[in-house]
N, C-alpha and C positions, 0 to 999 in steps of 0.2 A: 787424458793422462794414460800412460802405459801401465800394464800390470807390473807390479813391483816384486822383486825377489826378497825373501826374508833375509834380514841381516843377523838377527839375534835368535829369534824363534827357530827351533829345530836344531840348535847346536848345544853341545855339552859345555856350557860356560862354567867358569870357576864359581863356586858357590859364594854368595855374598858374606856368609858367616864362616867361611873356611879358615881365615887367618885367626879369628877370635877363638874358634874351637881348637885349632891345632896348637895355638900358643897358650891355651889355658885362660885367656882373658874373658871368655864367655862366662856369663854369670847365670847360675840357676838359682832357684828360690833358696835352696840350702846354703848358698854362698852369701846371702844377704844378711846384714845386721841393721837393726833399727835402734836408735838411741833409747835406752831404758828397757830394752826387750827382756821379757821373762821367758823361761823355758817350760814346756809342757810335757808331762808324762800322764799316761792314762791308767785308770783302774778299770780293768775289764773283767767280764764275767767268766769264771771257770766252767760254768754250766751252760749247756745249749738251750735250755728251756726252763725258766723258773720265775716265780714271783719274787719281787724284791720286798722283803718284809721290813728292813730298816737299813739305814746308812748312817754310820757315826764317823764324821770327819773331824771331830774336835781335836784329836791328838795331832792330826796332820796340820790343821790350821795353826796350832800353837808352836809348830816347829820353826825355829829361827830360819829366815830366808824364804819362807813360803808366803806368797802374796795372796793367793786365793785358792779355794777348792770349789769346783763347780759340780753340783748334783742337780737332779730334777727340781729340787726345792728352790733353786735360784732362777728357774726359767719363768720369771714373772715379767709382766708388762711387755710381752712379746708373743709371737706365734711360736708354738712348741714343736711343730712337725713340718717336714719338708719332703720333697721327692719330685722326680721328673714326671712320672705318669700318674701317681697318686701321692697325696701328702700324708703318708702313713709312717714315715720314719722319724722318731723323736730326735731332737738335737742331742740329747743324752738320754739313756734309758729311763723310762717313766713306768713305774709299777711292775714292769715285766721285762725279762730279757728273752730274746728269740734266737740267739746264736752264740756259740762260744766265742769270746773275744769282743762282744758288744760292750762299748764303754758305759760304765755306770757312774764314774766320777772322773774328773780331770783336775790335775794340780798345776798351778803356775808358781814357779820358784825362781830364785836368783840364778841358779845353774841346774844342769841336768842331774848332778849327784844329789842335790837337795830335793829336787822333784821326785827322783826315784826313791829316796828315803821316805818321803812323805806318802808316796803311794802305798808303802808297806804298812803305814799307820792307819789307813782308811779301813774301817770294819764294815763289812756288808753281810747281812743275814738273808739267806735265800730259802724259799720253799720250792724244792725241785718238782718239776712237772714232767710227765712222759714226753719223750723225744720223738719227733717225726723226722725220720731219716730216709730220704729218697722218695722216688715217685710212687712206689707201691704203698708205702705207709701214708703218704699224703692222700692217696685215693681211698684208703681204708676208712669207711664211715665211723668206725669205732675209735679212730685215732684222736688224740688231743688236738683241738684246733690251734694253729699258730696265731691266727687272727680270729675273726668271727667264724671263718671257715678256712679250709686250706685251698680254696679256689681263688686265685688272683684275677684271672681273666679268661674269657672264652671267646673264640673267634671261629668263623667259618664262612664258606660260600659254596655255591653249587651252580652248575649249568648242565643242560641236556637232561636226558632221562636215564639216570645212572643205573637204576635197578633193572630196567628193561634192557639196557645195553649189556650188562653182565649176563643176562639170560641168553643173549644172542652170541656170546663169545664161544670160540672153540675151546679155549683154555683160560683158567683163572688162577693167578698166583697171589699168595699172601705171605708177606715176610715182615719181620720186626728187627730193627737195628737200634743200637744204643750208643750214645755219645757221652764222653765223660765231662765232668766239671774240671776246668783248667784255669790256671792263673796267668795273667798277662806277662808278668815279669818285665815291666819297664825298668830300665837301669836306675832311674831315679824314683824311689817310692814317693808316695804323696807327701807334700810339704806345704805348709801354709804359715804365713805371718799375718796376724790381724791386729789392727789398731782401732779400737772403739773410742771415738772422741765426741765431745758434745755436739759439734756441728757436722760431723762426717764420720764415715767408716772407711778405713783404707785396708786393702788386702793385697798381699803379694803371694801368689799361689801357683802351683804347677797344675793349672786347669786347662782343659781343652776348649771350654765354652765360657770365656770370661763374661760375656754379656748375660748369659743365663745365670751365672753365679751372682752377678750384680743384681739381677731382678729378684732372685731368691733371697738374698741377704736383705734387700730393701723391704721385701714383704715381711720377712720374719721380724725385723726390728722396727718396722713402721717408719721407714725413711723414704724420701724421694730418691729417684734414680740418680739425680745429680749429686746426692749426698753420699753415694757409695762409689768408691774408686777401686777397681780391680786391675792389678798389674800382673801380667804373666811374662816373666823373663823366659829365657830358653827353657824348654821342657825336655827332660831326659827320657823321652819315649812316653807314649800314652796308650796307643792301640785300643782306645775306648775306656781304659781304666780310669781316666781322669775326665770323662764326660760328665756333664751336668754338675751337680753339687755333691761333694763327698765330705771332707772334714771341715770345710770352711764355716758352717754354722756353729759347730762346737768351739772352734778356736775364737770366733768372734764373741760368743757368749762368755767365754773365759776371760777374754780381754776386757769386756765390760765389767766383769766381777773384780778383776785384778786392778783395773784403773791404769793399765799400761799395755803396750804392745806385747803379744805372746806369739811364740813360734812353736809349732808342732811338726816334727819330722818323723814320719813313721819308719819303722824297720821293715824288712821284707816280711817277717812273721806277721806284723800288724797289718801290712798292706794285703797279705793273703786273706786276712779276716775282714777286709774292707770291701772288696769287690772281686768277682771272678766271672768266668763265662758260664752260661746256663748249661747244665747237663740236660740231655734230651733223650726221648724215646720216640721213635716213629714207626708206624705200621702202614704199609702200602699194599693195597689190593689192586692188582692190574689184570684187566681182561684183554685178551688178544685173539686175533685170528691166526690160523696156522701159517699164513703167509708173512706174519710178523707185524701186521697192522695193530697198533694199540687202539682199542675201542673205548675203554673206560679206565679211570683211575679213582680210587677212593683212598684218601690219606687221613690218618688219625695220629695226632702227635701230642706229646706232653713235654713241657719245659719246666725245670726246677729253678725257680727264681729266688730260693733261699728265704731269709727271714723277713725281707721287705720287698716292696714292688720294684723300686728303682725304675728301670725302663722295661719291666717285665711285660707290660701291655704291648709295647712295640715289638719286642722279641717274639712273643706268642704269635703276633700277626705276621711278622716277617717269616717265621718258621713255616707258617701255613702258606704264605704267598709263594715260597720258593720250593716247597716239597714236590709239587707235581712235575717239575723239570721243564726244560726248554722244548717241549713236544707239542705237536698239534693234537689237541685232545677235544673231542666233541662232547664227552661226558665226564664230568669231574665233580667230586664231592670232597670237601676238606673240612675237618674239624680239629682245632688245636686248643690246648688248655695250658694256662700258666698256673703253677702250683706253688704254695708256700711250704717250706721245710725249715727245720732248725739247723741251718747252715749259713755260711757267708752269703750275704745278699749278692745276687748276680746282677750284672749290668752290661753295658755295651762292651763288645769285644769285636774287633775287626770283622765286619760283615755280620751284623747281628742276625742270628738264626740261620745264616748261610751255610757254614760248614756242617752244622747239624742236619739241615734239610738236604743238602746235596749228597751227604754221606748216605742218608736213607734212600734217596731217589736213585742215585747212580749205582749203589750196590744192588738194588733190586732190578734195575735195568739189565745188569749183567746176569743175574739169576735167570731172568726170562729169556734172554738171548741164548744162553747155553742150553736151557731146557728145550728151546725150539731148534737147536742145532744151527743157529745163525752166528755169523761173525759179530761180536759185540759192537764193533765200530759201525758196520753196515746197518745193524739193527737201529742204532741211534740215528744215523743219517736218514734212514727210511722214514722215521717218525718226527724229524725235526720240524719246528715251526719255520715258515719261510719269511723272507724279508717282506715287511709291510703288513704281516698278519699279527693279530693279537695273541700274545702268549697267555695273558690273563684278560678275561672279558672286561671291557670298559676301560682298560688301561692303555697306555702308550703302546703302539705297535712296535715290533722289533725293527730296529733301524738297519741292521747289517745282514750280510749273507752268512748265516751260521754254517751252512754246509761247506762253503769255501774255507772258513776258518778251521773247521774240523779236519778237512782234507789237507790243509796246509800243515797243521801240526803232525798229522799221521804221516805225511810224505817226508817231512824233515826228520821225524823219529825213525822212519823205516818200518812202519807197522806191517805192511804187506810182505816185505822181504825178510822179516825177522825170523831167525832160527837160533835156538839157544846154543851158546858156546859150550864146549866140554867143561865139566865141573868135576871136582873130587866126589867120591862116593858119599851119598847122603845129602849132597847139596844140589838144589834144583833152582832153575831160573824160569821166570815168567814175565809177561807183559800185561799191562792193564790200561784202561782208558776211562775217562770221565769227562762230563761237560755239564755246564749249568749256566743259568742267568740269574742275576740278583738285581732287585729293584733298589737303586741307589740314588744319592743326591740329597736326601733329607729335604727340608723346606727351602724353596728357591728364593731366599731373601738375603741379600748382602749389599753393602754400600762401601764406597771407597772415595777418598779425596786424594788429589794429586796437586802439589804446589810446584809450579815452575818458576825457578829463581832467576834473578837478574844476571847471573853469571852463566846461564845456560844449563845448570844442573836441575835436578828435580827430586822431590821427596814424595814417596808414596805412603799413604796411611791406610792400614788394613787392620781388621779385627781378628784375622786368622792367627792361631797359635803355632809357633815354630817348634815342632817336636822331633826334629831330625829328618823330616820328610822333604825339606828343601823348598817350602812354600815361599819364603822370602825371595829366593833366587828366581823362581818362576815368575813371581809378580814383577820383579825387576826386569826380566826379559820381556814380558808383555808390555810394560810401560816404555821401555827403551824402543821397542819395535814401533809402537804407535806414535811416540814423541819424535821419532827419527833422530835420536841422540845415542851416543855410545852407552853401552850397558854400565860401564864404570862410573857414569855420571848420575846413576840412580841410587838413592838411599831409601831403604824401606823401614818404616816405623810401625811396630805391630803391638797389639794386645795390651793397650792401656786404655781402659774405658773412658778416662777423662781426656784423652788426646786423640783417639782414633774413632771413626764412625762405626756404626753398629754392624755386627755380623751375627748370624744366627748361631753358628757353631763351626768347629773344626772336626770333621769326621764324615763318615758315610761317603767317602771319595768325592767330596763336594768342593774342596777349596779351589783347585785349578778351574773347575767348570764354572762355579758361581762367583767366588771372589775374583777369580781371574777375569770373568766377564765384566765385573764392576770396575776393576782397574783398567781394562781395555777401554771401556766407555769413558771413564774419567780422562784417560790420556787422549782419546779422540776429541773430547771436549776442548782440551787445551790446544791440540793441534789445529783445530778449526779456528780458535782465537788467534793463533799465530798466523794462520793463512789470511785471516781478515786483516791483521796488522800489516802483513807483507803486501796484500793487495792495495792497501792505502798507501804504503811506502812506494810501490812501483806504479801506482795509478792503473791498476789492472783488476781483473775479476779474480776472486779467490780460487776458482777452478783452473785458472791458468798458471797458478804458482806451483812449483815443484819444491818439495821439502825433503831434505836428506842431510845426514851428518851434521845436524845442528844449524843448518843454513836454509834459507828460502831463496829460490832462484827464479828468475824471469828473463828470458831472451838474453842469456849470456851474462847477466848481472846477478849478484847474490848479496845477501845480507845475513849476518848472524842472528839467530833467534834471540840471543842475549841483548843485542843492540835494539831489536824491536821492542823488547820489554822495557829497556831503559828509556827509549824514546817515548813510549807510551806514558811513562810516569814523569818524564822531564828531568831525569837525574840519574844517579848511580844505583838507585834502589828500585823496589817494586817487584811484584810477582803476579803470576796468573794462577787461578784456581780452577781445577777441573773436578767435576762430580760424576760419579757413576752409581746408578741405582739399579739393582736387580730385584725384581718382584715377579710373581706369576704373570703379570701383564707386560713383561718386557717387550720392547718393540720388535725383537726378532720373531716373536710368536712361538718360540720353541719351548717355553716354560709353562705353557697352559695345561699340559697333560701330566698325569702321574703315572710312573715315577719320572723324575727329572731325566733319567736315562737308564737303560738296562746295561749292567756291567757283565761282560761275557767272560766265562772262565772255562778253560779247556786244559786238560792235563794228560800226559802219557808217561807211564812209569815202567821201568824194568827193575826187577828185584831178584835177589838171591836169597834162598831160604835154606838154612841149615836144619834139616829135619831131625838131627840128633839133639839139638839144643833149642830149637824154635827161634833162633835169631833171624831177623829179617834185615837184610842190607839193601838199601836203595842204591842201585848202580847208575841209573840214568833217569833224569826227569826233564821233560819238555813241557812248556806251557806257552799259552798265547796271551798277549796283552794288546788290546785295541784301545789306544788312548784317543782315537779320533784324529788328533794331530799331536804328535809328541813335541811339546814345548821344549823339553830337555830330555833327549832320548836316554842318556845315562841314568837320569833319575827315574825314568819310567821303568827301565830294566831293574834298577835297585829296588823299587817298590814291589815289583812282581816277584823277584827272587827272594826278597826279604819276607814277603807274605808266605811264599811257598816254604821257606825254611822254618818259619814259625809253625806252619801246619805240620811239618815233620814231627814236631813235638807231640801234638795230640794224636798223631797217627801211630807213633812208635812207642812212646813211653810216658808222656805227661798225663797225670791224673791226680786231682786232689782227693785223698782217701779219708773217708770219715768212718768212725766206728762209734756207735751210740752218741752221735752228735759231736764227737771230739775229732778235730783235724789231726791226722797222724803224721803228716809230712809238711809242716809249715816252714820249711827252710830249703835252701838250695843245695843241701847235702842229700836230703831224702827226696826232694822234688827235682826230677831230672829235666833239664831243658836242652835243646839242641846245641851242639858245639861244632866247630869246624870239621872235626873228623867224621861227623855224621853226614856231611855234604855228599851228594852223589858225585861220581867221577865225571859225569857229563851233566851239566846243569844249564839249560838253555831257555831263553825267553825269545819267542818269535813275535816280532812287532808287526802289527797290521794297522796302518793308518787309514782308516775308512773315511775320515773327514765328516762323519755324520753326527757328531756330538753337538749339544746345545751351547757349549762354551766357546771361548775365543778361537777362531780359525777352525771350528769344528771339533774342538777338544772335548774330552770327557774324562772322568776320573778313572784311576786304575789302582787305587790303594788297597782294594779289598779282594779283587777277583782272584789273585794268586793263591789265596788261602783255602778256597773252598773245594778244590778238586783233588788235592793231594791224597787225602785219606781214602776215598773210594778208588782212585786209580791204583794206589799201592795195594789195597786189599783185593782188588780184582786181579792184580798181578800175582799175588800170593795164591789165589784160587787157580789161576792159569798154570802156576808152577806145580801145585800140590794136589789140586782137585778138592781142596777143603775150603769151605766158605766160613769166614769168621764174621760174626755179626755185632761184636762189641769191641769198641776201641778202649785203650790203645792196644796195638799189636805187640805186646811185650813178649819176650821169649817164653815166659811161663804160659801165657795164654795161648800162644801159637802152638807150643809143644803139646799142651793138653788137648787142643783141638786135633792136632795131627795124631796123637796117641789114640783118642777116641775113635778116629776114622781109620785106624790101622795104617797110617802113613808115616809114623815116626820111625826114624832109623835107630838101630840098636847102638 
């Protein structure tokens, strides 16, 4: 058989959900109604740290229209705590609250107005405790412990002789950088409907990991997995905020108490007190020779995981994995710590630990380069890890040519030829660069089923959640390519645990790589069955059959796939079933190493700084995306540019501000997110299709790489423009102006 050109893969097809979303037919959890459904409102703690002395819900329970009030007293005949990395978060506060906004009671009522009225009738008595706010207080031995201590997790690794290497260096640099806590701001806040029934539990929820939610609910309430159904409709954005289990246990427990389905839809204010990104502080000590060779790096980091662990163990480890950077390092020592504080629990957020780590790493790389008098770009290239080398000892080697990727971005950006254009007095321009690699893919476990129908169409069943990233369209493209039928004949069914096969999660840039591989294998399974049927039909060998456009051909004759299926079953009906299993033991042999793949991130920025006001304006931003094989190039560009725009937020203005444990800006008036006027005039994604990923056709994920390099590239450009290094994000006008003023660089 001859090599076949792609028909669907590699093209920007119309998304399978486009018509539903454009017409408003697409349903999100908040659009759903279940017969007899009650409405939930929460009683939350006004204090960030306190003992609960008493709760009196009698007046609320007696209010007409109230079905139930849930407190810790009702958490009987069930497990009471849940969590991703540690089971330390109570379904509803038990004995103690650990952050402002933690639910202490929940009301189910006939309507929202009644539920809100009942909330006001719940009386809670607290004994206030000292508040632990931020990393410094968490590290203070005299601080009140949030849990048994304020240490959530400790992680580290080392290779080489680090101390001896530092003694041999010509110069040693040590710098500290800080990253803020930020909110995801998915357009749809967390929403869940739960129906606790005698023989089953049903949930409709805006979750990214439906099967992990299913397992957690089954464990909490003592049910078998087949007794828990989790349905995820379209999700209005996630970015990690809807990873693992969030509000589902509380709503399920309230449904059990009320004896009817219950819906809880959080406001933005409540969602900001549900999950956020980890704040972080990192210190890097780097030893170099005068020729620019990096000899040793020592990295120490802290992440603020808030009131509960959530996935703080993983974030602490990823922060440490990613901080040394994409460099060939003979001597490395890394220690990172996750810390509890009295603030919103931190969880997954696009590239966990990545933006924090690369901010620290790439800011300091610039410090060292400038101190040595070297071009920051060439300093990076000199020290890059090369293709086939290990960037972390014992882990998967780097698959691609990083130097080529860096030079491609620099050339397209015009790094070597750049000169600042004339600007008004007090306005300065500069350029900056950053690069990084992040260990992506999460657990390589996904499954898929494909049904090939008697009319020649097919239905693909996947567990991936559609959050706007276009996963259903990509899966349809892969299935159409391997089934050899038009894209329009594919239907994708997703995210109902009672109908679709198991998938680990939607996140960590894994869906196209791993679920895509499962769909690819399931479709090939069916195609082989069709070839076998065609071989029987033509009295030939399967390898002699050509398959294309829904037909099998042999020596000038052809037969429709649909006819082959009907002939097999001897009538007008019947269907074929294809299965795809992805595990670390996958036949490709590409999933045996950790991580599943390294996601490359490279960014170049040009900024304009008004030294009179401190305002930073991003004029140009170029990034690179290496999807291995771009299944849908437009969606790849959209992922990269969307991630970069999201990063502009924590770079320039986003920060959740706490004072004495109180969140000061829990709304979108006081909490600033990027808008279209914040976009740079030039915003380019450079696509490199290296074909070296472990997914179908050499594909690998790209959902997170675009977010990690924006902050250091922009801050390095600010330094290039002004000569002032700013080590704390975000780069607000006030912070920049103060730094300029202290350095004597502010204009009058």
